[in-house]
C-alpha positions, 0 to 999 in steps of 0.5 A: 471581856472584849467584844466587837461587832460583826459585819451585820451588827451582831455582837461578838464576844471573845477572850484574850489569854496571855500577852506573848508576841505570837497570836493564836486564834482558837475556832470552836465548832458546832453545838458548843462555845469557846469554852470547849477549849478550856481543858486544853488551855489549862495544859498548854504552855503559854510561853510567848503566846497570846490566845484569842478565843471567840464565842461564835454568834449564837453561843456564849455571851455573843449575840443571837441573831436569827440569821448569819450562820453560814461558814462565810459569815463565821469566817468574817466574824473570826476576822472581825475578832482578829482585827479588834484584838489587833492580831495582824498575823496568827496561827488558826486552830479549828475544831470540827466545823471550826476547822471548816471556818479556819480553812475558809479564813486561811483561803480568804486571807492567806497573808494573815495566817502563819499556821493552821491546825485542824482538829477532827475538821469537817471537810470543806466539801461538807459531811452529809449525815444519814437521815436518822442522824441528821434529824437527831443533830438538827433538832437537838437545840436545848434538848439535853438527852439528844445532845447527850446522845450526840456526845455519846456517839462522838466521844470515846474517852469523855469523863462524866465530869467533862460530859456535864461541862459540855452539856451545860455549854451545849444547852445554852447554844441558840436554836438558830445556831444549832439548826442553821450551823448544822445545815452549813457544815453538812453542806460545805461547798467550798473545796475549790477554795483550798488551793489558796491556803499557803500556811503550813497545816497540821490535820489532827485525826483521832479515833473519831467514828465520824471522821476517821484518819483515812477519811481525813487524809483523803478529804482534807490533807490531800487538798491542802498544800503543805498539809500533813496528818497526825493520828492521836489514838484513843479519843473521839471527836473532842480530843481537846476535852477527852485528852487535853494534855496530849492535844496541848502537846501536839499544838505546842509542838506544831507552834514550835516547829512553825516558829523554827520554819519562820 
């Protein structure tokens, strides 16, 4: 499987699926690796697509440095992967913290991003948590019970089998990634960059207890030109795992509409 090197020398692993003319980069969030997309990818119509699925530093087979877990560095990492995969122009799909990273990339390199899909994205302004929740999240590295509690709070329709898959993935994420990424996504701090985003943007909201539709409409959609909101009722924070077929259908519809506009 292909690997490249980040600006600070960290090894970045990614997968390429399909060989179509349209590139789509899938950006995962906190406490998981790129494997979080697998259930959705099984349901996605791959016709005409080439999917690029990075594993962020500290996750999957990618390198595990002791630093570099900032949103800015993650955005640089995504662009490094896109460059290595020879994806000059692409659609970005970001989930949770991955939505923040995708927004940063879309603002930093607007000419390269043809479309933006944000699943339950953390706002660019961040998402401070109450002290009890913050303590639980930040100290969850390698702790199955804490991570199970977090997933229980976040998800509404997660099957026991899918829970086990997520826990296996989460348990392998490095301590530095868990702690420093948590600090990064809760802090946010780059809402002022959003006016630079020019790509057509779809914000997908679910019945996520942390990021409800009304909040995402105000904190995300209202700050990005050409952005619209759609609501997928039922699942919680991980729609690509809880309801993979429906999430794949939303992505396919966006890609079809975006191609028609282009």
